[in-house]
N, C-alpha and C positions, 0 to 999 in steps of 0.2 A: 308734886313734880313742877308743873309749869305754873302752879298757883302761888308759889313763893319766889322770893328773889334768889335765895340759895338754890333751890331746885333748878330754876330756869338757867341760872348761871353755870350749873354743872351741865346741863343739856347743851347749851350753845357754845360756852367757851372753855369748859373743863374736860375731864376724861370720860364724862357721861353721867347720867343720873342712874344710881344704884336703886333699882325698883325692888319688887318682891322676888322671893325665890320661885322657881318653876312650881314647886309643891305649893306655896303660899297663893300663887296667881291662879292655880286650878281650883284651889279651895274658894277663893274670892269669887271667881267666875261661877262656880256652883252656888253661890249665894246671891247670884243675879246681878253682880256689879258689872254694869255695862261696859265700862272702860276695860276692866280685866277680861271680860269676853272677847271684846275686840282685839286686844292685844294679842291674847292667846291665838285666836283665829289667824290674825295676820302672821304670827310666828310659823304656824303650821301651813301657811299657804292657801288658806280658804278662799282668799279672794283673787286667785290667779296671779299673784304679783310674783315676780321674779327677784332672787331666788328664795325659797322656803328654807326653813331649818328642819331637819329630820329630828323631831321631837323624841321619837322612839330611841334615839342614840343616848338620851339623857334620862331613861326611866329608872336606871339604878342609883342615880345621884340627883334626883330632883330637889332634894332638901338642900343641897350644896350648890345648886345652880341658880344663878341670879340673872334676873332681866337687867341689861343695861341699855339705856336710851341715850341716843346722842342726835344732835342735828346733823343731817346728812350734808357733808361738805359739797356735794355735786349740786344740790339744789338750794343751798343756802347762798343767796345772792346779795352782794353789797349794794344798798341804795345810795349809801355814801361811801367815802373811802373807810372801810373797816378797819378799825384799830387793832393791832395785834393783842394777844391775850394778855401780855404783860402791860399794856397801856390803860387796862381797866382798874379803876381804883374801887374802893368798897362802896362808894356812893354812886358810881356810874349805873344807870339802868342797864340791865343785861341785854335788851334788844336795841340799844343805841346803835344806829348806822347799819342794821341788817334787816333783811326780809325773812322771815321764817316761812318755809313752805313745806317741810317735811321732817319726819323723825325716822331714824333707823334703829332696828331692834336687833339687839345681840345677846348671846347668852355667855356668862362667865362662870366657870367652874371654880369654886373656892375649895380646891383640893391639889396638892403637890403631884398627884397622879394622873391628872386629866390636862388637856390642852386649856390653857387659861381662857380662851376666847372662842366663840363660834367662827366658823370660817365665812358664813353667810350672813348678811345683814338685810332683812326685808324692810321695804320702806312703807311707812304710814304717812298719808297726807295730812296737813292741817289746814283747815278753812275757816274764814270768819265771816259773818253776816255783813252785809255793805254797811249797815247802819252802826255796827258794833265798833267801839273804840279800838279794838284789837286789829281792825281791817287796815290800819296805817302800817302795821308791822307784818301782817299775814295777807299776802295779796290773792291767795286762792279763794274760791267761792264754791259752796256746794252746788251740784248741779241742779239746775231750776229752769222752768219755762215761764215763770211769772214775769209778767212784762212791767218790772220796775222801771222807775225812771233811769236808773243806771244802765239796765240792759237795753232799753230803748235807745239811750244815747250812744252805747256801743255798737248797736245795729247801725244807726245812722252814721256813725264815724267810720265804720268799716266799709259800708257802701260808697261813702264819699271818697274814702282813700283809694279804692277800687277804680272809681270812675276818673279820678284826677291823676293817679300816680302808678298804678299797677302796669309793669311793662308788657305783660301778655294778655291784657284786657282792653276792650274797646273803649275810647274816652267818652267822657260826657257829651250827649247830644240829646235833642229831642226827636225820637223816632215817630214815624206815622203811626196814629193810633189805629187799633183793629177796627172793623166795621161797627161792632158795637162794643162798649165798655159799660161797667157800673161806675156811676159817678157818686163817690162816697162824700164829696163835699170838700171845701177848704178846711185845712186842718184846724184853722182858728174858728171855726163855725161847727161846734160839736152837735148843734141841734139840726144840722142840715139833714133833710130826709134823703134816703137812698133812691136812685132812680137809674133806669137804663139810658144810655147817651148814645146817639149816633152822631159822630163828628163829621165834619166835611171830608171830602176824599183826600186831601193833602194836609189835613190838621196833625200837628205833632204834639207830643206831650209825654211826660213820665207816666208809666203805668206798671203795675204788678199783675201777675198771673197766678192762679191758684192750681196746684197739682194735688189730687186728692182721690180716695177710693169712694165711689158712689155707694158700694156695699149692696146688700141683698134687699134692703128697703127701698121702697118707691120714693123718688124725689118728692118731697111735699110741695115744691114750687119750682116750676120751670117757665121759661118763656114760650109761649105758643102763638099761633096766628090770632087767636081770640084775644089774649091778654096783652099783646105787644103794644098797642096804643096806650093803655093804662100803665104799663111798666115804664113807658117813656115819661110819664108824668111822676109816678111815684111807685115804689115797691114796698109793701107792707114788711117791715123789719121783723114783726113778730112771727111771720110765717116761714122766715128764712131758717133753714137747718143750721145747727150748731157749728158745723165745719166752715160754712160759708160766712156766718156771722163773725166769727172769730178772725177770719181773713179781712172782713171789712174793718174791724177794730184795729187790727195791725196797721192797715194802710192809713187809717186816720191817726194813729200815733206817730207814724213815720212821716206823715206829710204827704203821702202819695195818693193824688186825688182820684186816679181811675185804677179799677181792677177788673181784670178779665176772668170770668167763670164760665165754663162751657155750658152748664145747665141754664144760665140766665142770658148769655150773649150769643147763643145760637138757638134759632127757632126750632124746637125739637120735634114739631109735627110737620116740618117742611123739609122734604128730602132734598130738594134743589139747595136750600139754603145749608143744609148740613153738609152736603158735598162741597159746597163752595168754601165753608169754613174749615173743613178738614183739610182741604187741599192747601189751605193758607196757614195751617197749624205751625209749619216750619217758621215762617216769619213772625208769627203771633209770639211764639215763645222765645225765639232768637233776639227779638227787640225789647223784651222787657227790662225794666230797671232792675227788677229783683222777681223772682219766682219763689212763692211760698209753698214748700212742700210739706203737707200735712201727713207726715210719714207714719206716725203712730196710730193714726185713726183708722178704724176698720170700715167705717161708713160715714156717709155725710151728716148723719145724726149725732156723731160722736164729737168729744171734744179733743183737739190736739194740743191745747194749752194746758190742760189739767195735767199735773204731775202723775205718772202712773204709780199706783200703789207699790211701795218697795217690797221685795220678797223677804228682806231682813228688817229688824227694828232700825229705828232712826240711829244715825250716827252718835256716838257717845259725847257728851259735852265736857269740856274741862275749863278751869279758870286760866286765866293768863295774866301773870303778873306785868303790869305796865310801870308803875311807880309805887312809892309808899302810900299813895292816896287813891290810886286808881288800878281797877282790875278790869279786864276784859273777858270774852268768852270765846273759845274756839271749839271746832268739832273735829274729831278723828274719822278719817274714812280712808279707804283704799282705791286709788285710781285704777281704771280698767280700760279694755277696749271693747267698744260694740261694733257689730257689723251691720251694714245696711240691710242684708238679707233676713235680719231679725225683725224688721219693721214691715207692717202689712203693705204700705204703698210701694216697696221695692219688690213686691211680687206681682204687681199689675202690670200687664202688658202696655196699656196706653201711657203709663207713667213713665216708661223708658224713654221715649222721645220727648216728653215734656222736660225731663231732667237733661238730657244731653244737648238738647237745642237751646237751653238757658245758659246765659253767660254767667249769671250770678244766681245762687240759690240759698234760700234760708230753709234749713232741714229742722223741723220740730220733730225730734226722735223722741223716744220714750222718756229719756232723763232731762235733755236740755236742748238748747238752740245752736245749731252748727251752721257755719258759713262756708260755702265752697264758691270759688270762681276759678278762672283759668291760671291764675297766679298764687292761690291759697288753696291748699287741699285739706277740707274739712277741719276747719278751725273752731273748737268750742267757744262761743262768745262770752260765756260766764266765767271764763279762766279757771276751769275746775282741774285741769291737770288730766282730765280723761282724754280718751282717743276714739274717734269714730272713723271707722274704714268703709270706704265705699269704693270697692274694687271693679270700677267699670271703666272701660276704655273711653278716651275722650274723642270727639270729632275733630277732624284737622282744623287749624286755625283759619285756614281759608273759608271755612263755612261761616265764620263770622267776619269775613272781609279784613281779616288781620294777615299781616306778612307771614309768609310761611315757604318752607322749601318745597318744591314739587315732589309729589309722591309717585313712586313707581307702582307697577302692577302688584308686586309683593306687598306693599303697604296696603293697597286697596283690598287685596285678598284677605289679609290678616284682620283688617278692622271689620271688614263685613262678615267674616266667618265668626269673629267673637260677638259681634252684635246680633247675628241670627241665633246663635246658641243662647245667649242671655236671654234674648226676646222670646224664643220659643219655649223656653222653660217658665215663663211667667203665665199668670192666669189671665184668661180672656172671657168674658161672659158669653160674647156672641161670636160664633165661628165665622159668620160674614165679615167680621171686623179684622181677619187675620191680616190682610194687606192694608186696609184703612189706617190702622193704628201705627203703622210704620210710615205712612205716606209723607209726613212732614219731614222726616230724616231723608227719605228717597229724594224729594224735591230739592232739598239743599245740597245732596251729594251729586245729583245729576249736573248741576252746575259746576261744582267744584271739580269733578272727576271727567267731565265732558264725555259722559258715557250714556248709554241706552239702557233704561230700567225695564227689565222683563220679568213682571209678576214675582218679585222677590228676588231676582237674580240680575247680574250685570253683564252686559254683552262682551265687555274687553276680557273678563275674567271667568266666563261662563263655565268652562270645562272644570275648573276647581270648585266652583259652586254647586255643580252637579253631584259632587261627591259628598253627599249627605246621608245620613242614616238615622232613623227613628231610635230613640233611647228608651228601650226596654218597654215601649208602648204605655208610658205613664200619661194618662189622659189629663190635660190641664185646661180643657175648654168645657164649659157646660153645654151639653147637647140635649135636644128635645127628648123627653122621656119616651114619646111614641115613635121616635126613629128605629126603623127596622135594624139598620147597621149604621154606625157613625160615618162610614165612608160613602154612605149614599149622598151625604152632604157635600162631598168633595168634588162634584162633577164641574161646578163653575170655574174652579181654578185648576190649571194644568197638573197632570200626574208628575211631571218632572220638576215641580217647584215643591219645596219644603212647605210653602204656604198652603197646599192641598191637603196637608195632614194635620189633624188636631192633636199632635204630640210633640214632645221636646225633641229637638234634633241636634246633632253635632255635625259640623262640617269639616272635612278633611282637605287639606291642600295637596295639589297634584303637581309634582315636579316634571318639567318638560312635557306639557299636555300633548296627547295623541289625537284628540278630538278637536275639531275646529267648527265653529258655528259660521254657517253660510247663509243663513236666512231665518226670519222670524216674523211672526204676525200676532198681534195683540189686540184683542176687541174688548174695550173697556165698558163696564156698566153704566158709567156716567162720563161724559166728556169733561164735566166740571171737575172731576176728580182723576187727573191723568196718572196718579200713582196709586190709586185706591183699587177696589175690587174689579175683577176682569170676568167677562162671560166665558171667554176661551182664549187659549194662547197656543201657538204652535212654534216650534223651533225646528230648524233643519241642520243636522249635523253631518260633517263628512269625517268619517272615523273608521278605524279597523274594527271589524266584527267577526263573530263566530257564532254557530249554534250552540246552545247550552249543551246539547247531547254530545258535542265534540269534546267538551272539557274532560280531561282525564286527569284525575289527581292520585296522590300516593307517592311513596318515595320520599322526595325531597319537598313536595308540595301538598297543601291542604287548603281547602276553601272555608271562608267564614261568610254565611249568608245573612242578610237582614232584609226581610221581606216587609214591604211597606204596609201591608195589610195583615201582618201577622202570618198565620199559615193559610189563608183563604186562597192565595194564589199557588200553593205548593204543587198541586197536581198538574199545573199548566206549565211547570218549569221546563220538561223536556222539549216543549215546542217554542221555548222562549229564544230570544237572541241576545248575546252578549255584546255590549258596545264598550270598547277599551277606552277608557280615560286617560291612563298613564299611571306611573310609579307614584305612590303616595310620598310626599315629602315628610321627612323625619321618621319614616316608617321603611326602614331598610328591607328590600326584598318583599314588598308588598305591592301587588298589582290591582288597580280598581277597575271595576266593570260595572256598568249599569246592565240591570236585567230588564228587558223590554219584551212586551207581549203584543203580537200583532192583532190590531182591532179592525182594521180595513186594508183594502188593497194597497193603500198609499201610506198608512201611518201605524205607529206604535204607541204603546202606553208604557210608562216605567212602572215596574212592580217591586223593585228592589235594589239592592246593591250586593255585589259580590267582591269580596277581597281575597285574592289569591296570594296565600303566604308560602314563603320558601324558608325551609329550615336552614339556618346559617351554615350549618356543617354538613348539609346534605351532599353526598358524593355525586349525585347526578343532576345537581341544579341546573348547570349550563346546559346539559342535553334537554332537560325538561323546558327550559326557557326557549331554547331554539325550536323544539318540537311545538310549542304553543304558538311561537311567531310564525311558524309556516302555516298555521291554520287560520291566521287573521287575514282578512280581505278588506280593503278600504272601500266603502260605498257611502251612498247618501241615504241617511235615515231621517224621517219625519216624526217627531214626538209631540204628542198631543196631550 
């Protein structure tokens, strides 16, 4: 097919190469011909490509149904002015002036009684190795994370283009270095020993940061008060775990001298230093030249540069005719889409702010290296034709001191609700990190929104953010095995905050809020971490309220309850108070109430959320709404 001049001419410029019949293709695949196996799988849609062919429609005529292979005109790109088919003479190389990126597969029935050609044509990609002579005609490469000179050059070029030309990204500058960084050495000194470096207060320079999973194993090497002085002289590289060692290697190849890694740049047994550095996390990641995401590694001891063992055999190889004296080699493969939630790092809570606060990221996913910035959305750097989807909301441009339109309360609500839902569904090793792991984003958004941060919620849009509910009580936080009840750990954070509960939550927006924040008081665990853990927090609301026992349902209305502690507070419901938040946005005829239990003469605790739903065709809906409204009385409520 592609190995001869005639076959390639038919594929690229003719009516298509007439391959085996469907029956012969099956027989060849059964004899373990890799190319035939791959083509047969592609025809049937085994690689999630669109559109597949219904092979069962051809069962009765497989012997008369022939596979036809053509160059896909949509992905056949002219590298020079591509001559018309008539301009080719017998001596012209078939690939003259074109770039071959894919083949399309069709079935042709050699019978007068059947449609002559299949309606759908699945696409199979063609890739060539960088060093192969076929690469000049085949621009796609197989997915790989091997740091070849070509890939390193492409990473450098992409970063430079972003720093110098991208319209939505910050221009090149030398940001102030973090308090401590790893000095990997000048790129030209490959023998430079690794050390911890403490720059002067205003010293600037390019640096990278590493975002990775610590994993279940203990970090083999961290910076402590005991070894800080020795780390400032040299860090023994043979003791560095694989993930960090590979990040050091990447920085050296890219010519980026400094690298920030939490385990080595924060004094791990100094709580004051940890609080200070965690509170500065927003600036650390916001100012990186590039953030390296070890997305596919489950722990610090694992490699994120090693190619993950494929679930299918290696792509089949085919010869590619170049001219009468030259032949190259290409691989057949099917492009696909991978999603960020398939990678271990994107399930880690700490990694969310590390990703969102970074202006440029290199994502080392399971197959290849992906680049993302505010102007480019997940571009595979190997030019594989694959797609990587990272469906996460971006922080506003103002978070990076870039020009942006002013955001209204609705935009703020939407962003924070999405962020809290995503964050709370991620894994967190220590419950006490529930707020600290989000502190960097909170610090940045406080400035952007000119708002007050209240233990995971915001003062200006508090009413909507109070309308959160636990999602099926799926625990995503490791709790001590000897804990009598997981909620015994929740006392330090307030009952009204989603951060008090070790479960995923969803946040519903309120249209025309009826509750109003009139006061608040937050006591921090550490003043050095103003957006981190809290000892206690109180909010004072002015809102319509009623007793739970006054709620009468039936007819047109019915309640949906979500208790924050499962059924542990169910017996207290008759004595609880309902605090009316307002009608839920995008949820027609649904009213939201906080369920609050009195815990002292002056204060209440939230125990759940009640959503009162009205049937759209209910005959007495308006009367029931009026009856409910008559029972509500505005009062001042203190929640702790």
